[in-house]
Residue, then its C-alpha position, 0 to 999 in steps of 0.5 A: m521489492p521481492f516480497a511484494s512480487a512474491l505476494g503478487v502485488e502489481v504496480e499499474q502506475a507510479s509517479k511522485d504524486e500517485v502510485r496505483g496497484r492491485l492485489d488479486w484475491m486468492t485462497e493463499h491470501c485468506t483467513a477462515g471463511g475466504v476473507m482476504h487477510g488483513g496482513a495481505l491488505m496491509s502489505l499491498a498498502d505498505s508496498l505502494g506507499a513505500i514506492c510513493a515515498y521512494l519517488n519523493l526522496p531526495e537524490g541518494a536517500s532511502t526510506a523505511t516505514i517507521e509507523s503505519k495505521t490501518n482502518f478496515f471497512r469491509g472484507v474482500r471475498e473475491g475479485h481484487v483490491d485496488g490501491v492508490s497511494r498519495p503523499l500527504h507530507v514530504g519533508r526533510t526527515s519524513i514522508v507521510v503517505q495515505t493509501e486507499l484500498a477499494d474492492a473490485a466494485g470500488k467500495p472502500v476496503a481500508v485506509v492506511i496512513q504510514t510515515q516513512a523515514v528519510l534516510a541519508 
């Protein structure tokens, strides 16, 4: 995933039941005031969620995000963000994944629920 790599997303563990990754805070990932940009956080969640969906695909299928919903809880001004993606639904035509994001202290930053199409 070239975009995730360019952003600095690190995948730490990946299985069909759970994908874990991290994104470091950097000024390049921030808005005004040194707060990590919501788009950077959503990119982390989308990347981890896509990997989770991919690992749950049937042989020969691919996937694409068709819907994503993010709830933000707090800003990130230092450290890193950890993400954990887990499948909520694995069906024939779609996969729904929930990704929880937390700051370096373990405090919730955001929850993202995305729907991935299963493409034959």
